[in-house]
C-alpha positions as CSV (number, residue, x, y, z in Angstrom):
1,M,0.0,0.0,0.0
2,T,1.5,3.4,-1.0
3,A,1.6,6.4,1.2
4,D,-1.2,8.1,-0.9
5,T,-3.4,4.9,-0.6
6,R,-2.9,4.8,3.2
7,G,-3.7,8.5,3.4
8,I,-7.0,8.0,1.5
9,E,-8.0,5.2,3.8
10,W,-7.3,7.4,6.9
11,V,-9.3,10.2,5.4
12,K,-12.3,7.8,4.7
13,R,-12.2,6.8,8.4
14,I,-12.1,10.4,9.5
15,Q,-15.0,11.2,7.3
16,A,-17.0,8.3,8.7
17,I,-16.4,9.4,12.3
18,A,-17.4,12.9,11.4
19,Q,-20.6,11.8,9.7
20,A,-21.6,9.5,12.6
21,G,-21.0,12.4,15.0
22,L,-23.2,14.7,13.0
23,A,-25.9,12.0,12.9
24,Y,-26.0,11.2,16.6
25,S,-24.6,14.2,18.5
26,K,-27.0,16.7,20.1
27,D,-24.6,19.1,21.6
28,A,-24.1,22.2,19.5
29,Y,-20.4,22.4,20.3
30,D,-19.8,18.8,19.3
31,L,-21.8,19.3,16.1
32,E,-19.6,22.3,15.2
33,R,-16.4,20.2,15.8
34,F,-17.7,17.4,13.7
35,E,-18.6,19.8,10.9
36,E,-15.0,21.1,11.1
37,L,-13.6,17.6,11.0
38,R,-15.7,16.7,8.0
39,A,-14.5,19.9,6.2
40,I,-10.9,18.9,7.0
41,S,-11.5,15.4,5.6
42,V,-12.7,16.9,2.3
43,E,-9.6,19.1,2.0
44,M,-7.3,16.1,2.8
45,M,-9.1,13.9,0.2
46,S,-8.7,16.7,-2.4
47,A,-5.0,16.9,-1.6
48,Y,-4.5,13.1,-1.9
49,S,-6.7,12.6,-4.9
50,G,-6.0,15.7,-7.0
51,L,-9.8,16.4,-7.3
52,A,-11.2,19.8,-6.7
53,I,-12.6,20.4,-3.2
54,E,-16.1,21.0,-4.7
55,Q,-16.0,17.7,-6.5
56,V,-14.9,15.9,-3.4
57,A,-17.6,17.5,-1.3
58,N,-20.2,16.4,-3.7
59,L,-19.0,12.8,-4.1
60,F,-17.4,12.2,-0.7
61,A,-19.2,14.2,2.0
62,N,-22.7,14.8,0.9
63,E,-24.4,11.9,2.8
64,S,-26.2,12.0,6.1
65,G,-26.7,9.5,8.8
66,Y,-24.3,6.7,9.9
67,Q,-21.9,6.0,7.1
68,T,-21.8,2.4,5.8
69,P,-20.1,0.8,2.8
70,K,-21.6,1.3,-0.7
71,V,-22.6,-1.9,-2.5
72,D,-21.5,-2.8,-6.0
73,V,-23.4,-5.6,-7.7
74,R,-21.9,-7.5,-10.7
75,G,-23.4,-10.2,-12.9
76,V,-21.4,-13.3,-13.8
77,V,-22.9,-14.7,-17.0
78,M,-21.3,-17.6,-18.9
79,Q,-22.0,-19.0,-22.4
80,D,-20.1,-22.0,-23.7
81,G,-17.4,-21.5,-21.1
82,K,-16.9,-17.8,-21.9
83,L,-17.7,-14.9,-19.6
84,L,-19.9,-11.9,-20.5
85,L,-18.0,-8.6,-20.3
86,V,-18.9,-5.1,-21.3
87,K,-16.5,-2.3,-22.4
88,E,-16.9,0.8,-20.2
89,K,-17.3,4.1,-21.9
90,T,-15.5,6.0,-19.0
91,D,-12.1,4.3,-19.2
92,G,-12.2,1.9,-22.2
93,G,-11.7,-1.1,-20.0
94,W,-13.8,-4.2,-19.8
95,S,-15.9,-5.2,-16.8
96,L,-18.7,-7.5,-15.6
97,P,-22.0,-5.8,-16.2
98,G,-23.2,-4.2,-13.0
99,G,-23.1,-1.1,-10.8
100,W,-24.2,0.5,-7.6
101,A,-27.1,-1.0,-5.7
102,D,-30.3,1.0,-6.1
103,I,-32.6,1.8,-3.1
104,G,-35.8,-0.2,-3.3
105,L,-34.3,-3.1,-5.3
106,S,-33.0,-6.4,-4.0
107,P,-29.5,-7.7,-5.2
108,K,-31.3,-10.2,-7.6
109,E,-33.4,-7.4,-9.1
110,I,-30.4,-5.1,-9.4
111,V,-28.2,-7.6,-11.2
112,V,-31.1,-8.5,-13.7
113,K,-31.6,-4.7,-14.4
114,E,-27.9,-3.9,-14.8
115,V,-27.1,-6.9,-17.1
116,K,-30.0,-6.0,-19.3
117,E,-29.2,-2.3,-19.4
118,E,-25.4,-2.7,-20.0
119,S,-25.4,-5.7,-22.3
120,G,-28.9,-6.3,-23.7
121,Y,-29.1,-9.8,-22.3
122,D,-31.9,-11.2,-20.1
123,V,-30.7,-13.3,-17.1
124,E,-31.9,-15.2,-14.1
125,P,-29.8,-15.0,-10.9
126,V,-28.9,-18.4,-9.6
127,K,-26.1,-18.1,-7.0
128,L,-24.1,-15.6,-4.9
129,L,-20.5,-16.4,-5.8
130,A,-18.6,-13.9,-3.7
131,V,-18.9,-10.9,-1.4
132,L,-15.6,-8.9,-1.4
133,D,-14.3,-5.9,0.4
134,R,-12.9,-3.6,-2.4
135,N,-10.1,-2.4,-0.1
136,K,-8.7,-5.9,0.2
137,H,-8.1,-6.2,-3.6
138,P,-5.8,-4.3,-6.0
139,H,-8.2,-1.7,-7.2
140,P,-7.3,1.9,-7.7
141,P,-8.1,4.0,-4.6
142,L,-11.7,5.2,-4.2
143,A,-13.3,7.8,-1.8
144,H,-15.9,5.3,-0.7
145,H,-15.6,2.0,1.1
146,V,-17.3,-0.6,-1.1
147,Y,-18.5,-4.2,-0.8
148,K,-18.7,-6.0,-4.1
149,L,-21.4,-8.7,-4.8
150,F,-20.7,-11.2,-7.6
151,I,-23.9,-13.0,-8.6
152,Q,-23.9,-15.9,-11.1
153,C,-26.7,-15.6,-13.6
154,K,-28.2,-17.9,-16.2
155,L,-28.6,-16.5,-19.7
156,T,-32.3,-16.6,-20.7
157,G,-32.7,-14.4,-23.7
158,G,-32.0,-11.0,-25.3
159,Q,-29.1,-10.0,-27.6
160,A,-25.9,-8.0,-27.4
161,Q,-26.7,-4.3,-27.2
162,T,-24.6,-1.4,-25.9
163,S,-25.8,1.4,-23.6
164,I,-25.0,4.9,-22.5
165,E,-22.3,3.4,-20.3
166,T,-20.9,0.7,-22.5
167,T,-19.5,0.7,-26.0
168,E,-19.0,-3.1,-26.7
169,V,-20.4,-6.4,-25.5
170,G,-18.7,-9.8,-25.8
171,F,-18.0,-13.2,-24.3
172,F,-14.4,-14.1,-23.4
173,A,-12.5,-17.2,-22.5
174,E,-10.4,-17.1,-19.3
175,D,-7.1,-17.1,-21.3
176,E,-8.3,-14.4,-23.8
177,L,-9.4,-11.6,-21.5
178,P,-9.3,-8.0,-22.9
179,P,-7.8,-5.1,-20.9
180,L,-9.9,-4.8,-17.7
181,S,-11.5,-1.8,-16.0
182,T,-9.6,-2.3,-12.8
183,D,-11.8,0.2,-11.0
184,R,-14.6,-2.4,-11.3
185,V,-12.9,-5.8,-11.5
186,T,-9.5,-7.3,-11.3
187,S,-7.9,-10.3,-13.2
188,G,-7.6,-12.1,-9.9
189,Q,-11.3,-11.7,-9.3
190,I,-12.1,-13.0,-12.8
191,A,-9.9,-16.1,-12.2
192,M,-11.7,-16.7,-8.9
193,L,-15.1,-16.4,-10.6
194,F,-14.2,-18.9,-13.4
195,K,-13.2,-21.3,-10.7
196,Q,-16.4,-20.7,-8.7
197,V,-18.5,-21.5,-11.8
198,R,-16.6,-24.6,-12.5
199,E,-17.2,-25.8,-9.0
200,P,-21.0,-25.5,-8.6
201,L,-21.0,-27.1,-5.1
202,G,-18.4,-24.7,-3.8
203,E,-19.3,-22.2,-1.0
204,T,-19.7,-18.5,-1.4
205,I,-16.3,-16.7,-1.0
206,F,-16.3,-13.7,1.3
207,D,-13.7,-11.3,2.8
């Protein structure tokens, strides 16, 4: 872990403490101190990440209530031993179809929606393969603490179709993977998922 990465993790912890304090404290003096602590965490994150303070404030410190990890849901769809991937418009890398969990939808409902929107395919969720802590895997640093859910899905219909977020759709063998969007998925995770699918009686992996 680099110094910048460690710094970002410290800042996220400070932000979480400040947010919890703002959610539960009643004393006006304490609330003022927690507001100040939150403002400092925004400045620190801006310094570590290179993002403008306004951008960090919007993305990093605009929530209320006790802070909990965000949830990223990804669909694992196989066809003839090949894995469904979509090419992300934001960075040109390939990823499993998926995204942030939506309020009001279950993990099953989210993965069905995300796979359809990003790839054009209809799927049926069949098994939770893994629940991973993003911080424990070699992703680029992120302002949020994230849990990643990988859900195996059975292909039921549809056809390849891009979206506002994706520019290509394809199925890839394990030894023929394209460049990955490492913000979203790593090569180690892909290898783990292929192994999980090959061992249908295996247990769910979790960090």
